[in-house]
Every structure is written in structure tokens, then in C-alpha cells.
C-alpha positions in Angstrom: 22.1 6.6 -16.4 18.8 7.9 -17.2 14.7 7.0 -17.6 13.9 5.9 -20.9 10.2 6.0 -20.7 8.0 9.1 -19.9 6.2 7.6 -18.2 5.3 8.9 -14.1 4.8 4.7 -13.3 8.3 4.3 -15.0 10.4 6.7 -13.8 9.4 6.8 -10.1 10.7 3.2 -10.6 13.2 4.4 -12.0 14.2 6.8 -8.7 13.1 3.7 -6.5 16.2 2.4 -7.5 18.5 5.4 -7.8 17.7 6.1 -3.7 18.4 2.2 -3.2 21.5 2.7 -5.1 23.4 5.2 -3.0 25.8 4.5 -1.3 26.5 7.5 -0.1 24.8 10.6 2.4 25.9 12.5 -1.0 24.8 10.5 -3.5 21.2 10.5 -0.8 21.6 14.2 -1.8 21.1 13.8 -5.7 18.0 11.3 -5.4 16.5 14.6 -3.4 17.2 16.4 -6.7 15.6 14.1 -8.7 13.3 13.2 -7.2 11.9 17.2 -6.2 12.4 17.3 -10.5 9.9 14.7 -10.5 7.2 16.1 -8.2 7.5 19.6 -10.0 6.7 18.0 -13.4 3.1 16.1 -12.0 2.3 19.7 -10.2 2.8 20.6 -13.6 1.7 18.0 -16.2 -1.1 15.6 -13.8 -2.0 18.5 -11.7 -5.8 17.9 -10.7 -4.9 14.5 -10.3 -1.7 15.4 -8.5 -3.0 16.3 -4.4 -5.1 13.4 -4.9 -3.3 10.1 -6.3 0.0 11.1 -7.0 0.9 13.0 -3.4 -0.5 9.9 -1.8 1.0 6.9 -3.8 3.9 7.5 -5.9 5.6 10.6 -3.9 5.0 10.5 -0.7 6.7 6.4 -0.8 9.4 7.4 -2.3 10.2 10.4 0.6 9.7 8.2 2.5 12.5 5.3 1.7 15.0 8.1 0.6 14.6 9.3 4.1 14.8 5.9 5.4 18.3 5.4 2.9 19.3 8.8 4.1 19.0 8.1 8.0 20.8 4.8 7.7 24.5 6.3 7.2 23.2 10.0 9.2 23.5 7.3 12.4 26.8 5.8 11.3 28.4 8.7 11.8 
């Protein structure tokens, strides 16, 4: 499944759904790569806005969701 829109807000929402749908720790590793690629894309396309807005408003909340999801799997081990 892939995001159909190229707008960063739609992609962010799609990545959030991917993170929420992870059922194994291994799937969170794929979500981490997806988030990393998205972050790189934002940095390239919106360099001036990235550090002032996108890092805090888009990337950090997704990282926190991913971290929390991963910690659930780690705590079960």
C-alpha cells in the first residue's frame, strides 16, 4: 500500500497509519525506514521550512508514535 498523494500532510497521515498497523517489532523497522525516507524528502524539498516547522510539527510526533509502538513490543519480550 502506498500513499496516492504527494502532499506532505497526506504522506504524514499515511505513515501514521502504517505505524499504528504494525503488529510485530520487525514491521516497526520497516516503518522506521519509511519515516527516515520521508524525513529526507522533506529536507530536500522544503529546506527552509524543515528546521523551523516540519521537524517539530510532523517528524517528531511520528517518531514518538513509532518509539511508543516499538517499546510495546520490546516490553513483551
